[in-house]
SEGU-276506 format. One record per residue (C-alpha): x, y, z; residue number from 1. Coordinates in Angstrom, 2 decimals. Layout:
BEGIN
px/py/pz/n
X/Y/Z/NUM
...
This chain:
BEGIN
px/py/pz/n
1.92/2.71/-25.03/1
-0.65/3.63/-22.40/2
0.46/4.01/-18.78/3
-1.60/4.04/-15.60/4
0.18/5.58/-12.62/5
-1.46/3.45/-9.95/6
-0.01/5.40/-7.01/7
-0.41/9.19/-6.84/8
-0.79/11.20/-3.62/9
-2.10/14.68/-3.02/10
-2.45/16.48/0.28/11
-3.63/19.86/1.41/12
-3.57/20.94/5.04/13
-6.75/22.97/4.56/14
-8.61/19.85/3.43/15
-7.56/17.15/5.93/16
-5.21/16.33/8.80/17
-2.08/14.34/8.00/18
-0.66/13.12/11.30/19
2.51/11.69/9.78/20
3.49/15.07/8.32/21
3.19/17.10/11.51/22
6.84/16.62/12.50/23
8.22/16.10/9.00/24
11.05/18.46/8.06/25
11.49/17.35/4.45/26
10.14/18.85/1.23/27
7.00/16.79/1.79/28
5.71/19.09/4.54/29
3.67/21.42/2.33/30
0.58/21.21/0.15/31
0.77/19.07/-2.99/32
-2.13/19.60/-5.36/33
-2.81/17.71/-8.58/34
-2.16/20.81/-10.68/35
1.51/20.73/-9.67/36
1.91/17.28/-11.19/37
0.04/18.04/-14.40/38
2.97/19.34/-16.47/39
5.18/16.36/-15.66/40
2.38/13.92/-16.37/41
2.17/15.33/-19.88/42
5.89/14.69/-20.46/43
5.81/11.09/-19.21/44
3.01/9.73/-21.41/45
0.87/8.90/-18.37/46
-2.67/8.34/-19.61/47
-4.39/7.73/-16.27/48
-3.79/7.85/-12.55/49
-5.07/6.48/-9.25/50
-5.12/8.71/-6.18/51
-4.17/6.86/-2.98/52
-5.07/7.90/0.56/53
-2.52/9.78/2.64/54
-4.53/10.09/5.86/55
-6.70/7.81/7.95/56
-9.79/10.00/7.73/57
-12.78/10.65/5.49/58
-11.73/14.23/4.78/59
-8.73/13.04/2.75/60
-10.90/10.57/0.83/61
-13.60/13.14/0.15/62
-11.08/15.62/-1.21/63
-9.49/13.01/-3.49/64
-12.91/12.14/-4.88/65
-13.59/15.81/-5.60/66
-10.23/16.12/-7.38/67
-10.85/12.93/-9.37/68
-14.19/14.26/-10.54/69
-12.53/17.46/-11.75/70
-9.38/15.91/-13.29/71
-9.81/13.98/-16.52/72
-6.71/11.78/-16.22/73
-7.49/10.60/-12.68/74
-9.45/7.37/-13.08/75
-9.91/6.20/-9.50/76
-9.35/6.69/-5.78/77
-8.07/4.32/-3.12/78
-9.68/5.80/-0.04/79
-10.02/5.08/3.67/80
-12.58/3.21/5.74/81
-12.96/2.90/9.55/82
-11.86/-0.74/9.54/83
-11.93/-1.10/13.33/84
-15.72/-0.72/13.14/85
-17.19/-3.34/10.73/86
-20.73/-1.97/10.96/87
-19.60/1.58/10.21/88
-17.39/0.27/7.41/89
-20.32/-1.57/5.81/90
-22.54/1.51/5.95/91
-19.86/3.90/4.71/92
-18.71/1.55/1.97/93
-22.20/1.33/0.50/94
-22.35/5.12/0.41/95
-18.90/5.61/-1.11/96
-19.45/2.96/-3.76/97
-22.12/5.27/-5.11/98
-19.22/7.40/-6.34/99
-17.80/5.93/-9.57/100
-14.26/6.97/-8.65/101
-14.10/5.01/-5.37/102
-12.04/1.93/-6.26/103
-10.23/0.62/-3.18/104
-9.28/1.02/0.47/105
-6.04/1.58/2.36/106
-5.04/2.31/5.96/107
-1.64/3.64/7.01/108
-0.78/0.47/8.92/109
2.92/1.36/9.06/110
2.01/4.30/11.31/111
0.19/2.05/13.78/112
2.16/1.10/16.94/113
0.82/-2.46/16.68/114
2.38/-4.22/13.66/115
-0.46/-6.75/13.83/116
-3.11/-4.05/13.45/117
-4.63/-5.76/10.39/118
-5.21/-8.99/12.34/119
-7.58/-7.47/14.91/120
-10.86/-9.37/14.72/121
-12.87/-6.23/13.95/122
-10.48/-5.26/11.15/123
-10.63/-8.75/9.64/124
-14.43/-8.51/9.72/125
-14.24/-5.20/7.86/126
-11.84/-6.67/5.31/127
-14.42/-9.40/4.72/128
-16.96/-6.66/4.03/129
-14.60/-5.22/1.40/130
-14.27/-8.66/-0.16/131
-18.04/-9.08/-0.29/132
-18.24/-5.94/-2.43/133
-15.13/-6.91/-4.44/134
-13.31/-3.81/-3.20/135
-9.52/-4.40/-3.10/136
-7.22/-3.42/-0.26/137
-3.77/-1.80/-0.56/138
-1.22/-2.99/2.02/139
1.43/-0.37/2.78/140
4.01/-2.47/4.60/141
7.56/-1.42/5.42/142
8.89/-4.40/7.40/143
9.04/-8.18/6.96/144
6.51/-8.46/9.78/145
4.02/-6.39/7.79/146
4.45/-8.85/4.94/147
3.93/-11.81/7.26/148
0.72/-10.18/8.49/149
-0.42/-9.63/4.89/150
0.06/-13.34/4.24/151
-2.15/-14.14/7.22/152
-4.82/-11.73/5.97/153
-4.69/-13.40/2.55/154
-5.44/-16.72/4.25/155
-8.14/-15.38/6.56/156
-9.95/-13.50/3.78/157
-9.09/-15.39/0.57/158
-11.76/-13.54/-1.43/159
-10.06/-10.19/-0.74/160
-7.69/-8.93/-3.43/161
-4.57/-7.42/-1.84/162
-2.05/-5.05/-3.43/163
1.40/-4.86/-1.82/164
2.41/-1.22/-2.22/165
6.07/-0.47/-2.99/166
6.83/-4.23/-3.16/167
6.81/-4.10/0.66/168
10.21/-2.36/0.68/169
12.77/-4.71/-0.91/170
16.36/-4.55/0.42/171
17.60/-2.30/-2.38/172
19.67/-0.10/-0.06/173
21.69/-3.03/1.29/174
21.90/-4.77/-2.07/175
20.82/-8.06/-0.52/176
19.59/-10.68/-3.02/177
16.96/-11.36/-1.71/178
17.00/-12.45/1.90/179
13.93/-12.62/4.10/180
12.06/-10.26/1.79/181
12.58/-12.63/-1.11/182
11.49/-15.72/0.80/183
8.32/-14.00/2.00/184
7.55/-12.64/-1.45/185
7.83/-16.14/-2.90/186
5.21/-17.27/-0.39/187
3.06/-14.25/-1.22/188
3.23/-15.12/-4.91/189
1.62/-18.46/-4.06/190
-1.52/-16.60/-2.94/191
-3.44/-15.79/-6.11/192
-5.26/-12.94/-4.34/193
-2.00/-11.03/-3.72/194
-0.74/-8.53/-6.31/195
2.30/-6.23/-6.22/196
2.88/-2.59/-7.07/197
6.25/-1.56/-8.50/198
6.44/1.81/-6.78/199
8.43/3.74/-4.21/200
11.67/2.02/-5.21/201
13.70/5.18/-5.64/202
13.13/6.25/-2.05/203
13.64/2.65/-0.97/204
17.15/2.75/-2.47/205
18.11/5.51/0.00/206
20.35/7.09/-2.65/207
18.42/10.32/-3.03/208
18.30/11.35/-6.68/209
21.34/9.20/-7.51/210
19.52/5.89/-7.92/211
19.47/4.21/-11.30/212
17.48/1.59/-13.16/213
20.30/-0.87/-12.45/214
19.73/-0.46/-8.70/215
16.17/-1.75/-8.91/216
16.37/-4.13/-11.87/217
17.04/-7.30/-9.81/218
14.10/-6.66/-7.47/219
11.66/-5.86/-10.27/220
12.82/-8.94/-12.18/221
12.32/-11.01/-9.02/222
8.67/-10.04/-8.62/223
8.02/-10.37/-12.34/224
9.41/-13.91/-12.18/225
7.36/-14.97/-9.17/226
4.12/-13.01/-9.57/227
4.06/-13.04/-13.35/228
3.04/-10.38/-15.83/229
-0.63/-10.45/-14.77/230
-0.23/-9.54/-11.07/231
2.17/-6.60/-11.22/232
1.40/-2.94/-11.82/233
3.39/0.28/-11.56/234
3.08/3.55/-9.63/235
5.08/6.77/-9.38/236
4.40/7.50/-5.68/237
4.48/11.27/-6.24/238
5.18/13.44/-4.27/239
6.99/11.07/-1.89/240
9.12/10.13/-4.89/241
10.54/13.67/-4.92/242
12.82/12.56/-2.09/243
14.56/10.53/-4.80/244
14.43/12.83/-7.81/245
11.85/14.09/-10.26/246
8.64/12.38/-11.35/247
9.94/12.22/-14.91/248
13.17/10.54/-13.81/249
11.24/8.00/-11.74/250
9.17/6.92/-14.71/251
12.16/6.86/-17.04/252
13.88/4.43/-14.66/253
10.80/2.23/-14.28/254
10.14/2.03/-18.00/255
13.80/1.26/-18.72/256
13.68/-1.64/-16.27/257
10.36/-2.99/-17.52/258
11.27/-2.62/-21.20/259
14.45/-4.61/-20.60/260
12.59/-7.51/-18.99/261
9.23/-7.69/-20.77/262
7.81/-8.15/-24.23/263
5.73/-5.30/-25.61/264
2.51/-7.15/-24.74/265
3.65/-7.91/-21.18/266
4.86/-4.34/-20.71/267
1.41/-3.06/-21.66/268
-0.10/-5.31/-18.98/269
2.23/-4.14/-16.21/270
2.17/-0.47/-17.21/271
-1.55/-0.24/-17.87/272
-3.93/-3.18/-18.12/273
-3.30/-4.80/-14.74/274
-4.07/-1.58/-12.85/275
-7.24/-1.11/-14.89/276
-8.33/-4.64/-14.05/277
-7.34/-4.62/-10.37/278
-8.99/-1.28/-9.58/279
-11.84/-1.68/-12.08/280
-10.98/1.66/-13.69/281
């Protein structure tokens, strides 16, 4: 079976500024280069990966593109664009699309003081620019309000393909089945331009390295039921995932869950094909 890890991060303080890490006291507050992940990738049968932005600046995106060009298993980059400036976004997007590895855009909206950041008129205009070039947008939401905002974006820009990173933080830690998250995800599933990424669930469990496949099975099954086998993909979220155990353990848990719920053909879609299609890898 082929596997695309649709959510890999790298960061290096000599390459870009990462505001969210400045006061971080965890194991995340150091450089993480792609070489460090290489050995574990080889033990997990990962055949391709997508680098995802970790800073709201061009320096981070430029470095990821350089790494992608030099790393055979990295197939694409979800970078950053200055979405508050539609004209600048249009100009920059044209330039970056000249790089074959540039496949999508993300902004760290969960670090913005305004939870409705995505609904600013200038940002919506920029998202329309992305849609015009068929460039998808990753939504990194951590609250129900972020999910509500994503639903509004899906309505305002129906041509834009949206990926909900980390399933928008399901209530794994509380064990709730499925509460407000579930109701909103059902609505999201009704928007055919919204896709979901099974990622970040170990850290979402808040159990450290003690989480198991059983902890996440109900939430993965829920999104598989409502979004179907064609709108779900999977990502390891390294190195953030190290807060909840090793990269190898993360993928063992994910594949155990998916193998239990899906046929071989459907598993191949969720583990590989859907990411290839969504990001045009």
